[in-house]
N, C-alpha and C positions, 0 to 999 in steps of 0.2 A: 023677238023670243027664238025666233028659227037660229039666230045665232050665237044666243046663249044656251041654245041646246047642242051645237055644235062645239063649243068651245068646252062642255060638260061631258061630252063624248070624247073630246081630245085630250080630255085630262085624264078619264079614266084608261082609256088605251095608253096615256103613257104610264099610268102607275100599276099596271097590270101586265105588259109586255114589255123584251127585253128588247129594247133599240141599239142596235150598235150607231156611234156615231152619231148620236143623239145633238150633241152640243153643235156640229158641223151643218145637220141636218137644218137647223132653227137659224144658225149664221148664215146659212143658203137661204133660206125663207125672208128673212130680213132684207138681204141684197137684191133679191129678184120680187121681191114683194107678192109672195104668192099667197093665196086665198088659203081660208081655214080648211074647205075643203082639198086642195090642194096639197098643204100641208097633212094633213091625216093620211091621206093618199101614199103619199112617201113614206110616212111612218110607218105605214101596213107593208109596203115594196121592202122597206129596210129591216124591218123586222121578220120578214120572211127571208132574207138573205138576196132578193131580186131588186137590191140597189145599195150601191155604195159612193158616199160621199167621198171626194177625193182632195177638196178643200183642206189640205193638214194646216194646223198651225205649226209655227218652228216648235213651240213647247213638246207639240204632237211627235214632232221627228226627231228631235234631243232624248226622250223619254225611249223612242222606240230604238234608237241608236244605242243607247244606252242599254237595254234590255238586249241585244243583241251582243253587245261586247261582255257582257255579264254572264248570259243564260246562254247564248249561241243560237242556231237557226232555228232549236225547237223550243224556244223560249221568245222569239221573235212570229214566229208560225200561230202559236196560242193565243199571244196578244192579236193578232191581228183577225182571227176567226172566233175571238170573244165579243162581247158586250162594248170593249173598250174601242176593238176595231183601229187598232194601230197601221201605221204603215207596213207596209210588206218589205220582207229583204231585198227584192229589186227596186222598192218604191225608194229606200234609204241608201241604196247605194252610191248614186249621186252626190248623195251630201256626205260621203265617209271619206276624210281625208285619206289618200295613201300615202303611206311613208316607206320607202325601201332601204331598211337599215342592214348594214352588212356588221358581219362579227370579223375578226381580226382572225384570223386562223391560225395562218402559220408565221407572223408577225405583225406586228404594227407599223402600218401604211400610211401615209400621208392620202392616198389616193383613197383610201375606206374612209379616212376621219374626213374630208372635204368632200366625199360625194353623201356621208350622210348629214355635212351639215346643211350642203345645199337640197337633199332631200325636205330636210326640217323646215329649214329658215328660207328656203325659195319658193319659187311663185309654183301655187298647186292649182290642179284643175278645178273648174267651179261646175256646178250644176246642170248646166249651159254648155260644158266643152270647154270655157275660156280659161285663159289663165288668170291667177287672182292673186297678187301678190300679198303678203303676209302683211296686217294691219299695225304692224310697230312703229314706235316712236324711238328715234336714239337714245341710248341709255349705257350705264356700265353695266357690265356682267360679274356675274361668280362661276367659275367652275368647280365643279365639286366631283370627287371623288369617293367612289366606296364599292364594297360589295353586295352580292345579292346570291341566296345559296341557289346554285343549279342542281339538276339531278346529275348523280358520275353516269352518263351516260354518250356514246358518239350518232352523231345524228349526222344528216346530207342535206347539202344547198344544191338544188339543182340549177339555180342561176350561174352558178361556180364553177358547177361539177366538182364540188369540195367536200370534203369531212369533215366535222366538226366536234370538238368537245376537248381537245388534247392541251393541255395546259402550256398557256405561251413559253412558261422557263424551259421546258425540257422539250417542246415540239421540234427543235432545230436536229434531234436527233432520227426525224423522218426524213428521206429523201423527198417527200413530194406527198400533198393532202389531194391530191386530185384524183379523180376514181379512176378516169379513162375508160378504155373497154373494156378492162378484165378484172381480175381478185388482186393480183397483185401486189398494188398498193395497198389496199385494203389487210390482205393478209402478213405483210410487213409491218404494217400499223399495227395489228394486233398482238402479233409476237413480240414487237417493243413493247405495248402494255405487261404483256404475262411476264417478260424477263423486268418489267421494274424501270425500263430507261426512259419511259414516257408514261406520265401520268395523265390520267382523267383527271376534268378540272371537278372541283366541286362545289367553285362559286365563280360568278366571273365579276372582272373589275370594270367596273363602268365610270366614263367620266361624261358629266350633264354640263350644261350652261344653260343659266337663267337669268331671267331680268331684274335688274333694280329698278321695277317699274310698278305702278299702284294696280295695274292691272294682270297685264301677262306676265306672270313672274314665275309661271310652272317650269319645271326641270325638263329638259328636252334634252337623252344622252346621243353624243356624239362617238361614243369609242365604247364598246364590248370586246374584253378582253378577256378568254377563258382564265383560269389560276389553280393553281394549289395551295397557291398561299408561300411555297419556298423562295420567295423573290429576294433581289437585291434591289437597296435604296438608288443604286445606279440605272437600272433597269426602270423604277418607279420613276426619277426624275427625267428620263428619256421620255416614257409615257405623256409627262407633262409638256415635256417640249414640244412634241408632237404636236399636240392637241391645240395647245398654244399657238404654234407656225400653223395649222392647219385653219382655224378660227382667223387668223391674220391673212390667210393667202386666198380665203374664200371670198367670192365677190358679193355672197351674202351672208361674211361674219364680218368682222371689224368695220371693215368699209362703209357698209349698207346699215348697220345697225349699234356700233359701236364698242367701244375694246372691254377685253376681260379687266377687271379690277383686282378681283380675289380669287385664292385659289382655295377654297375650303375643304380640311377634312375631319374625321370623326375621331382623330388620337391617335393612329395607327403608328404604331412606333418607328415602321420602317420608314412609313410615307411624311413620319413628321422632318427625318433627315434628309429626305428629298427634298423638301417645303425650304427647309432652311438654306438650303443649298440653292435653289432654284430664286428665293423670294429675298433673302438676305445680303447680296452681294455687293452692292451699292449705296453709297449714302446718297439723300435727296440733294440735288444741288442747290444752293443759293439763288439761282437764277429761274427756276422752275418755278413755275406757278404755284405750286401747293406749296410752297415755301414760305410766302407771307401768312399763310394759315397755321401753320406746323411748325417752322419754324423756331416758335418763341414757348413753345409749350416743354419745359424745364422737366427731363427726366425721358421724355417720350424716344423710343428706338426709331431713329428717320434712316435705318435702311430698308431699302427696298429691291425690289428682283427689275427686268428691264420694264420698260413703261409705267413704273412705276407700280408694278403687280407686289399685293402683297398676301400674305396666310391668314388664313382664317380656321379656328375651331369651333364646332357646332355647337352650343352653349346647353343644347338641352343632353348630350351627352356630358359637357362639365359639370351639368349640375349633378347628374347619375354619379358623376367619380367622386364629386364631395361627398356625396351622400355614404358610398362605397366605403371612400375611409373613413368617414364619422363609425359607422355602423361596422367597422373593423378591429380586433385587437389591439393594433396600433393604435387607433386614432390620431390625435391631431395635440400640438401643446399650442397653449397658446398663454404665456405671461404665466410660467412654468406650470401647468395645470393643463394635466390628461384629459380630455376631451375623447370619450369612448361612449359605447352605446350603454354601458354598464351604470355611467357616471350620468347618461342623457335620460336613460331609465327610471332612475331616483328622481331627477327635476322635474319629467315628464307630469309626475304623479302631483306635482303641487300648482300644476298650471288648474285653474279655478275655470268656470264656465266655457268648460271645451269639449265639443260633441266626440265622442269616442266611439257613437256605435257603428261606424261602416268600419273601423280598423283600429283595432286594438296597440297599445305602445310595442307588447312585443312584436307583433308583425309589423310596425312601421320600421324597427330597428333590426328585423332577423328576416328580410323580404325572400320569398319565393322565388322570384325575378328581378335580379339584380337592375335589368332595363327599362322596369317600367317608372314612363316618366313622372305620373300622377301620383305614387309613392314617393317620389323624389322633391317632387315640389311641396306634398304634404309634409314632410320631414322640416324641411326650409322653413315654411310658413311656422309648425309649431316650437323651430327652435327660435325664432323672432318673435314669438310669446312669449320668452322665457325673460324677456325684461319686464312685463308686466306683474311679477310674482311680489309680492309684499314683502319687505326684508327687514321690518321692524323687530322679529323676533330670531333671528339671524346670529350664530355664534360667527367667531371671527373667522373662523376657515372657511366657512360657507357664504360669509359675505367676499372672501377674496374667490373662492369659484364663482360664485355668482357674477362676480366683474369680469371675468374670463367669458364665461356664457353670454354676457352682455354684448361683450366687445366682438364676440363670433357671429351674434346675431344681429349687428349694424351692418357687419361687413357681408352677410347673408342676405341682407335686406337690400343694401346696395347694387351687390348682384342680380337678383331676383326681378326689382321692382322696373327695371327700365323694361322688360318682355311681356308682362303681363299686367300693368298698370294701364288701360287704353288713355287714360285720360290727361298722359303727362304730356308737356312738350318734349319738342326735341331737346330745348337745352336741359331741363329734371332729368334727362335719360344721359346725356352726357356728363350730368355732374356727379349722376350717381356712379356712372362706370368710373369715374375720374376716382370718386370716394372708395370706393373698391379698390382700385388701382394703389391707391395711397397707403391703403390698411393692410392689404395683403402683403405690400413690397416690406411696411415696416415691422410686421410680424414673421416676417420671412428672415429677414436681418437677425432678430432675435434669435431662432429655434433653427434655422437651414429647413432640413429637410424632416426634421420632428415635426416642424409646424405643416408642409404637405409637400409631397414630393415634387423634385426639380419639374420632372415633364409636366403636372399638372400645373404646377407654378405657370412655368414657363406658356404652355395653353392657353390659359384664363390671360396674359399680358397680352397675349399676342392679338385674342379677340378683341380687347379694351382697344389697342391700338388700331387695329384692323377699321374700329369702330368710327375711330375719328379722322382715319385717311377716307374713307369711305364720303362722310360728311363734307370733307375739305375737296375731293372730288367732284360733289355735287355740285358745290357751290361754284366749281370753276367750269362746268357744264351749264348749269341753270340756277340760279340762286332761288328760282320760284318753284324747280322741282322737288317733291317731297321725298323724305328720306324713311326709309323704316326699317328701324333696329331689327326687328322680328324677324326680316328675309336675313338676316345674316347667317353665316353656319351653311349644311349640307343640310337643312330638314327637307327642303323639298326635294330632295333628290330620295330621301327618306320617304315619302308621302307617296313618290314615284313609286318604290318598292314596293308602299304598301297594297296601289291600285293593282301593281303587275300579280300580288300575289292573290290578290281578293277575285281576279278574274280568273284562277286555277280553281277556285272552290275546294273542293276536297283534295285537288291534285297541286298545292300553291308553288313549289316550285317544278321548275319545267326542263329541256335540255337547251344547250347554246341554240340551237338551231332554232329553234321555238321562242327563244326571249326575244327576237327581236320583233316576231307577232304580236305578244304581250306587251312591251313598252309601246308600241303602235297604238294598239289596244286602247292602253291605260293615258296614252296623252290626249283621246279621240274624250275619253270619261274626265278628264281634267279640264278640257274645253268646257264641256258642258256644264261639270260642278262649278266653273268659273261664272257662268251667267245663271245657273240654278245652287246657289250655295246649299240651301235646307234640303236637297235634294241628297247629298253628302254626308255619309258615316264615318268619322275620322278614327283611325286608331284607339283602342283605349288606352296602348302604352307608349303615344305618341302626343296625348292629349295634356295640357298643363292641369287641368286638376278639374276634378268631378263637378266642381261649378259650373254651371252652364255657360254663365258671364265668360269663363275662361274655355272652354273647350274648341272653338274656333277663332281664334284670335288671328283675322287679317287684316292685311291693310286698310281694307274699306271700313275695318271695326274700329279704327283706331280713331280718338273723337279727339286728342289733344293736335296743339298747331306743331307739325313737321315739316313744315317747308327749311329748303335749306340755308336761305337769307335769314332765317328768324332767328339763328342762335349765333352767339362771338366762342368759336372755339376757346380762346384764349381764355378768356372769361368761365366758362363752364371749367376749364382745367383746373384752372388757381381756385376755385369756386370749392371742387371737389375736394382737393389738398387741403384745404383750409378745414374743412367738414372732417376729414379723415386727421386732423391736426388734433380738433375740440373732442372727437371720440375719443383717442388716446389719451386724450388729458381727464374728462371725465372718469376713464374708467382704469388710470392708472397705470398706462400701458407706456411706457416711453424706450427709443430706442437711443437715445444720447448722442444722434444723429441727425442734422438738418437735414432735411431735402436737396435744401439750396447747396448745399456745403458741399453733399454726396454725389451730386448729379452736375456738377462744375466739373467734376475731374473727368480727364478725357477715357472712354470707352465704359461706362459707370450709367446704365440708364433701370427702366422697370425691367428690359431682358435680361438685364446683367447687372443687378442689382449688388454683387461682388468683384465686379470689375473682371476683364478678362473674358472667358469665353461665355456663351451663351447657354444658362444651367440646362434648359432641356436639353442638350444633347448631353445626357448625363450618363454614367455606368452605374447610376444607383436602379434597385429597384423601383418600380412604379406602383407604389400600394393601391393605388386609386384604380387600378386595373386589376382584383386578383383574378378575374376571372378570363385574364388573356393567355393564351399558350406563347409565350415565348419564344420568339425565333433564337437564332446563334447569339449572343452577345455583342459582337462585333458589329456580324450585321446589322443589329437595333439601333446600337447608340449611335454608331459612327465614330466612336471615341477614335480621340486623336486627327480628326479631321479640319482643318483649317479652313472656315467658311468664304474668306477671302480670297485663296487661291486653288481651291478645291475643282471648283465649276469651269466645267472643258468652255471652249470656245461654244458659240450660239450653233447649232446649226444652220445652214444656209439653204431655208426652206426652199426658193426656187429649183436650186441645181438637184436637191432629193428629192423632189417632186418629179420633174424630169427625169430623172435616173429611171426612180419608181416606175413612170408610164413607157420608157423603152424595155423593161424589165417585166412587168406585171402583165399576165395575161389578161385581152381585156374580157369582160361580161359576156359570156356566151347565153345564147336566146336559146328556149328550148326546141326549137328548131335544128340547133345545129348541133346539139350533144344531145344521146340518147337518154332515155330515163331508165334502162334497162342494160343488165349484163349478159353476153350470149355464149353458155357456153361450149365444149367441143362437143358434144351431142346435139346443140343446135337448141337445146332447153335455155329461155329467159327466164331470168329473175330480176325483179325491180332491185334497184340499186341499195334503198333503205332497208330492204329485206336480205342482203347481200351482210351487209355492216352489221346488222342486228344479230344475224346468226354467227359470224365472225367472229363478235365480240362479246357472244353471251358467253358467261362463264360455267353455265351449266351445260354445256356442249362443247368441251374441249376440242371434240374432233367433228363437230356437226350433229345435226340430225335433220339432215334435210329435209325428208320427207313427212315431216310431224307437224303438224297446222294445229294440233292443241297443244304444246306443248308440256305435255304430261309423258312420262316413261310408264309403260302398262302392264301388264304379265303376259308372259312370253316376247317380250321385245329383249333383244340381245346386248349383253355389256361384256366390259373387261373387266380383269380385275385380278390381281396379283393373291397365289398362296404358295404356302409352304411344302415342298414334298421331300422328307427327311432332309439331308444337308442343304436341298439346294431351294433359290427363289425362283417361281416359275409363273409365265403369263399365261390365263384361261382365258377360253371364250366359252360364255354360258349362256342358260337361254332361263329369264325368270321363271321361276315357278312358285315363289311365294315370295311379296311385300309387306314388310309389320311396321306398325308405329307401336312401338311397345310390346303389349298384346293382342295387338287388334289387327286384321288382316284389310288387306287394302288391295282394289284391283287395279288402280294407277297413282300417281303419285306426282307433284308438279317437278318436272325437271329443273329449274329455278333452283328449289328448294331440296334437291337432289343431292345437287354439287356445294352444299354449305359444308365450312369445315363441322359445325356443332350438328350436323343432321340429324335427327332421332330417328332414320328410317334404316331399317336392314332388308337385304336380300337373299334371298334362298336361289339355288339356280343349279343346272345340270352341268359339266363341261363338254362342250362340243369338244370332238375327237375329229381331228383337222391331220389330212395327211398333205404332205408337199407334192407336185406336179411333179414330173421328173422333165417335162420339156425345160432346156435352160435359159430357152426366150422370152416364156413368160413365168415369172416370178410370182406364186400364186398359191395358197392353200384351200383344199379343196374337203366339204364336212362329207362323210362317209355315210352318215345319216345315223350313227351309234352314239352313245354317251359314255365318256369315260367312265367305268368304275375303279374303285381303289378301298385300302382298308384303312381306318380312321386308326389315328395315332394311341386310342385308348382303348382298342381291341385288343382284348388277351388272345396272347400264341395260339392257347387250344381249342378257339374258333377256328371249322374249317374253313376257309377263304372263297368255296364255290358257293357261301351261301350268299347272295346279291338283297341286302335291306337295302330301306330308305337311305339310311344314313351314308350307306357307301356309295352313292349316286349322286349326292346335294353336298353343296358345299352353302357356306354361308357370311356374306361381305358386307360390313358396314356402307351406307350409302356414299361416305368418303371416301371408300377407295376402291370405284366402282365407276368406268366410264360408260352411258350409255352409247351402243354402237349402231343401232338400228339403220339401215342405206347407206352403212359404209360398204357393203356387200354386196355381190352379184349375183344373179341367178342365171343358173347356165345350164341346158337341157343335159342329162347323162352321158346319151349318145356322142355326144362332143366328145367325150371325155376319152381317155385310153383306157383300152381294156387290163391293163397293167392296174388299173386303181379300181379297187373293190367299192363297191357303193353298195348301200342297201337296196335288194331288191325290188322292194314295194316305193321306191323312190323314182320319179320320172325326171326329175331336176333336184339341184342342191345347190349349195351356196358355195361362193370362189370369194376368201379373202387377198387381197393383193397382199405382196408381202412387205411392202411399203407402210402398209395399212398397219398390219402388225408390230412393225418397228415404232411408226409412231404412238399407238398404244401402250407398248413398254418403255418409251420414254415419258409419256406424260404421266403413266403411275409410280415410274421409278422417280421422277423429278420429285415428289409427293412426299418420298422417304428422306429427302434432303432440307425440307421446310423444317420453319420454328415445330410444327407438329409431327415431326420425322418418328419420333420414340412411340408416340400414341397410336399412329398410324399402322408402325412394324406391329406392336402387340396386339393389333385387329385383325392381322391377316390370320386365316385358318392353316394350321397344320394338317395334314395327311401323312399318314404312315409310311403307304407302297400303293403303286397304282397296280391293280391288279387284271387291267384290260391289256390287251398285246400290241395294239397300235394306236396311233393318232394322239396319244399326249404322253411325255410332255411333247412339246413342239419342236423337232429336232430337223434338220434336215442333211444330208450327206451331200446331193449334188446340187444346186449348186450349197455348200456348207451354211447353215445355215440354225440358228438356234436361239430359243426364247427363257433361257434360263440362265440363271449366276448362281455358282456359290454362296452361300451366307458369310461364310468368311473372308471374299470379297466384296461385299458391301458397304454403302458408307457409312453403316450401323452398326459395322463388324465390332468396333471397338466398345459401342454401348451396351451391343447383342449381349457380349461377355458378362457385362455387369449384369442382365437383365434381372430385376429384380431386388440389385444391390446398389450399394451407394459408398463412394468413394471420402472416408473421412477426409474432412478439409485439415485438420487438424497434425492426425496421426499420420494421415495416408495410408492406411489399411481398410481392408472391405468390409462391408457390414451390411447382412441385411436392412432394406430398406426401413421395414417396419421395427426395425431396432436402432435407426440413428437416432432417435429422441434420447431412448436409454443410453448410448454409447458417448453421445455429449454430454449428458446429465453428467457422468464418471468424469470428464473435462474438467466441467463446469465447476461441481464440488469439489475437487480436489484442488484446484486455482483459488477458490475463495476461502481454502482453510489452508493455504501454503503449503500443500504437498507436492514437493517438486516430482514432475515426469520428466524422465529422460529422453523419451523418445516420439518428443514432438517436433514437428516440421514447423508450426508455427503456435503461439504460444495461444493460451485463451485469454480474448481483452476483460480486464476486470471492469470496464463501463456499461455494465448492464449487457452482458452475452446473450447473443440470442441462443435458443435453447435448440437450434439445428445445426446451427455453421460456427458457434462461439465465437463470430464477429460481434463489434458495440451494435447497439437496438438505438443507438441514439442518433440525433441530425437526422432522422429521416430514414435510417436504413432498416431492414427487418423485421416490419412494423406491424403488429398483431392488430388484428381485423375481425369484423363478422362476430357472430353471435358465440358468446363463449361452451357451444356443448360440443364445439368442437376446434382442434387447432388449425388457425388460417392465419399464415404470414408471409409478406413479400418476399421473403430470405428465397434466393433460389435453390435451397436448398431443401426447401418446404414437403412437407406430402402431409395430407389430413389423419386424424386418428380421433376417434371419439372419445372426449376426457372423462364420462362416464365410466364406461367401459375399461379403460385403462387404469382409473381410481380402483375400481369394484376389482379387478384382477391383481394388483400388486398392493394394496394396500391390506386386502384381505389374505396376504400369506406371510407367513411367520417370513422375516427380514433375517436371512443367516445368509454368509459369507458363500456360500454355495447356491443360493440363489439367482434364477440365471438373468429374470426380470424384475427391477428393483424399485428405480428410479421413478420419483411421481413429480417430475419439473413440469409443470404445466401451466400455460395462460390464466393468468388470476387478475381482475379487475380491481380498482382500488377500493378498499370500502368505506372511506370516508366523501361521501359527496360534498360539494359540487366536481370532487376530482374525478376525470373519466380516465387517466390514464391505465393503459393495462403492459404488465408485466411477468417476465417468467418467473415462476414460483421461490426458483433461489434468488432472483432479485430481488422481490418481495420486500425482506430484511430491512436491503439497501433504500429501496425509495419510502420505506416508512419512517427511516433513520433522516433520509434528505429530507423529504418533505411534510412529514408528519408527526415532527419527533416528541412534541407532546401529549398525542394523542397511541402513541404505543403500549399503553397498560390500558389501552380499553378498546381493544378490536372487539367485532363483533362474533356473537357467539359462532354462528355459521361458518365463517370465516375462518377463524383460529382451527377449527377440524379440516379445513382443507389444506390450509397455510401450513400445516405444522411439518419441520424438517426436523425427525425423531433422530434420537442417538443411535437407535437399532440401524435406522435405513444409510445414514454416513458411513457407518462401521461396514455395511455391506456395500458401500460401494467403494470401498477400500480406503476410507481418511482411516489415518493410525486415532484409537481410543482417546487419547490425550489432545487430540487438535479437533474433536467434535464441540461442537457448538449448537445446543438444542434453540428450536424459535419455532414457536414462543418459549417462555419460559413455563415449565410445569407450574409453577403457582399462579401464572396466567390462568392459563388453563383450566385448573381447579376452579375458578372464579368465575369465568366466562361459560362454560361450557359444561351441562352436567351429563353425568355418569349414566347411562342407559343399561338400566337392570330392572330386575323383578319390580313388581307394583309395589313393594315397600321398600325402602331406600336401607340400604346400610348404615350404622352409627356412621355419623361425623361427614356424610353426605350432602348436598346441598339439595333444599327440599325444594318442591317446587315454588314457593312463593319466594323464597330467596333468587329463584332463579327469574323468577318476572321482573322483582325486584334490578336484578342486573342489569333486565332487559331494559325496564325504563332508565335506570341510571344512564346507560349508554346511549340511548335514544335522546335523552336531554344535553349529553356532550355534544352527540351530531350537530341538535339544533344550536348548539354554543357555538360551535366549531365554523358553522355556516353561518351566523352572525358577526364571527369574528373577520369572516374574509369578508363580510358585507361591509362592515364598518372601516 
């Protein structure tokens, strides 16, 4: 009974108290055979925080490491002191693998790549200090390349004393990236960035190696290179060659764990050229061990790179590209049927028993995110279901369309199933891929690029080829080794990127110096997720489906027989070909060419179905990558490249490595290199802070003393002002800071310097006097502020009256420089008596002349930028300076002045045209606000065939632009935005309010003496679903060209706005015998009621007639939409 009471008390204590590490206490109690009394005592001590069990399990250590990587030290501390009592940061330190990854800052060096390989794949220090080798079996590997977004920021790497973050494409413009002991390197780099010679990288190119293994298949980054994406295929080819050479040279690379079999990419067009050159220059030899497995596969391309390396393209990206193609307006042609989103939308509605609750047809075919993998997979699965539609009531045309949809479904099923159906055997997967390859090849022979773009077709065939090569290589390695098709491509690298961004939390992107630490943390997380797969949340955009059966397809999830020795490659290839032929015959598609006959010809295979060159190296636009920003044409396509002869001799890795070791400086230890810079006044500054300050755009000349990064009231700033005919530099003290109508005490410096900054700053101009000493060139503040007369002040006002407006100037934020801490404070008694300083001052400010010159150069350079004209217009103009001395800043001895006549500025020609524009047709100068009216005269005269003799360039008849008279077709001078104001991509554009223009001009009586009478405004087509926009004078052409049957059925409100009256044409200079009224008066009387008094005059249309006409027009619009749909 006593024991029962103790157990009852024990249970009651556990139920009413929080006991940290409860499970570990019970584990210790069992191992040590504690009594109930001893257990109760330990539980009491633990609840009071006086007993901490340390017998952590591996799961608890893994969870603590995971929380530290994702949440940082604060999360680890909280979980250590919470009821979970997980291991603290110091405890898990021994269990966290440390990888010292290097970033390629100045160039791609073999030493950096090999160092990364040795760090990741070499032995690491165990928890007891011993070296532990990586437990990996020998296998094949994939080298994946992709880009991850980074912050455009310069970082510092203390181990090598280098700056990082410059793009590899242009970093050669810098002499060095080593900081050393002064700021010369930092200043030179900052100047190069501001001049545009060197770019800050917004992405990092990453090369990662992953194993074809059932277990340790995660991507390990071995190459990190900042990039601005303005690269060439030659540079990418060199990167590939360098990483492969590094893997082959490292003793922890190919020698220890196996060679690289595949180089994978996401379909980047520039890298595609590099892959073809590296991986397609040598045909498989008949004596090669792979030839007995692959040599008999008719149509399979047998060209590889050195050591039989093949290229691969990620299948998930290929799925997305196919769906992008199907959802585009161009679509794809199959057996003369154009399949696009409009056709699919109508046929999806016929699918019975399909759940559309989670995604509508419209959302499926018009995705907000084209990179969403689950959406792409679902679209393919819905297309596959089109085969199940009952066909008994189809018309002959519908039967033909359904046949085309069914063969598309068969092809996409053969592509999708090998990657999502976990019960398939390896033979089934290869058979499906062979079937897809043969069906797509047959359809490409019929329609070529109308079926799918050359690049997409080539990437798909390369993916199928690599799958067969991978199985063959595994057979050579070990017949019992399993082959997982789901590991092909660069998806493992995408997963690494996802984990890297997740670690950043609210700041997913990081700088290049932070990226190695992020990757190290991501690899630790990957190792833990491998041991605990249920802990990992996959990125939604990388999942196969919302169905949980497909969320986490991993090698361990595959149930089918996938041993390399379980399948016969020749049988799978031929079986897939036979099924493809049966599918074509079933749905009535025939190429009239047998595969045996076609592939027996030299130079013809799946990658070259038309013979000759590889179709993927194409000059055609890749319609499956509509969101891609294409680089230069020649650079991307590699047009004219001969793959057999273009590839240069392989680099000599050993020789290159020896040369690099002789040139590259060794890694510096922290004790050998200081983390601080020392200035002339012996002040020290951390190198990271110095780099941040010099590269901060908000402080062009620095603000070294500002720690809060704010611009405050009474801080000093430099700006430009117009004094009569001159442009002058002025140093001012801020007295007012405003954002719109709100007054502020301070604003962030980073926001103050933006081109679209909303802030304005007012201040008083400091009176600066040059010191007479020739040896010290500086300017001294005499304690006074300059006074002036406003340019708007009337001459009758006495100049002796000093008003507030005569003391203060106002400048927009983008035309000022914060200059605090650029001046020095000196006692007044040190100055010469000839300098008159205000008697209340005991000290004053001095500005070096070189500093003022730097202010002037920086501000003046902004007038030469693309915003130069708008910047100049924002500069305040003053009439006359009334103070005796101190402004403008002019020195006689030595001669120095900080002003320039406006006529000598870079904007002199533009200033002369201030508020005016030169007509691009007749070259005469007109007011900017009258350009639309002036150009409208040229356009209407051209449309009415009235000859103008003084035109330098004729008005184009192909839908002329209302601003420049040029053509608006083929993407030029396009109208956009809401139709409340005129907005166009024309370089001569200016915004005007359409409603106010019509009110001012249509309300006037149009006569030949009227000054402004043109009503040529942007209009939208009144007939949906047409969404085109045209200028009013072009609208009759659009209606006639696109809607000729609806000319007599224009909507009522449209007729009012679109009317081009005879009176207007005569007022614009059209002879009366050449005027053409549009719309016709008879049509206007039918469509639009006249606005009279409540009682309409005889013969006018009644309200019932108007309502009837509107119903007729509505019916006509519905009829028109139905015709388009049919």
